[in-house]
C-alpha positions in Angstrom: -24.3 5.5 18.3 -23.1 2.4 16.3 -24.0 4.1 13.0 -21.7 7.0 14.0 -18.8 4.7 14.6 -19.4 2.9 11.3 -19.7 6.3 9.5 -16.4 7.5 11.0 -14.6 4.2 10.0 -15.8 4.5 6.4 -14.8 8.2 6.3 -11.4 7.4 7.7 -11.0 4.6 5.0 -11.9 7.1 2.2 -9.5 9.7 3.5 -6.7 7.2 3.7 -7.5 6.0 0.1 -7.4 9.6 -1.1 -4.0 10.3 0.7 -2.5 7.1 -0.8 -3.8 8.1 -4.3 -2.3 11.6 -4.0 1.0 10.0 -2.8 1.1 7.7 -5.8 0.4 10.5 -8.2 3.0 12.8 -6.6 5.8 10.3 -6.9 5.6 9.0 -10.5 9.4 8.6 -11.3 10.3 4.9 -11.9 12.7 3.3 -9.5 14.3 -0.1 -10.0 14.6 -2.3 -6.9 18.1 -3.8 -6.9 18.1 -7.3 -5.6 21.5 -8.7 -4.7 20.8 -12.3 -5.4 19.2 -12.0 -8.9 19.8 -10.0 -12.1 16.1 -9.3 -12.3 15.4 -5.7 -11.3 11.6 -4.9 -11.0 10.8 -1.3 -11.8 7.8 0.7 -10.4 7.0 4.2 -9.3 8.6 5.4 -6.1 5.1 5.9 -4.5 4.2 2.3 -5.3 7.4 0.9 -3.7 6.9 2.9 -0.5 3.2 2.0 -0.2 4.0 -1.7 -0.9 6.6 -1.8 1.8 4.4 0.1 4.2 1.5 -2.3 3.6 3.9 -5.3 4.0 5.1 -3.9 7.4 1.6 -3.3 8.6 0.5 -6.9 7.6 3.7 -8.4 9.2 3.1 -6.3 12.4 -0.6 -7.4 12.6 0.4 -11.1 12.1 3.1 -10.9 14.7 0.7 -9.2 17.2 -2.1 -11.7 16.6 0.4 -14.6 17.0 1.8 -13.1 20.2 -1.7 -12.5 21.6 -2.6 -16.1 20.8 0.5 -17.5 22.5 0.0 -15.3 25.6 -3.7 -16.4 25.8 -2.9 -20.1 25.8 -3.5 -21.9 29.1 -0.3 -23.0 30.9 -0.2 -26.7 31.9 0.8 -27.6 35.4 3.0 -30.6 35.9 
């Protein structure tokens, strides 16, 4: 049964990779990110910006969840 779970996880990862690749290829127009504090405006494809910010949000959410789970699991001291 463990091999089936591993197979499904690998299959899901491949499907997500294919969807991201198709998303990147479908949005090739370059977009500049306008930063208010600098004159430097990095330019990349729209699909790259969207996937970058999605990945950043996922990583930030996972970090916040792990931090919160660690804080809630700490033993409380009685005084």
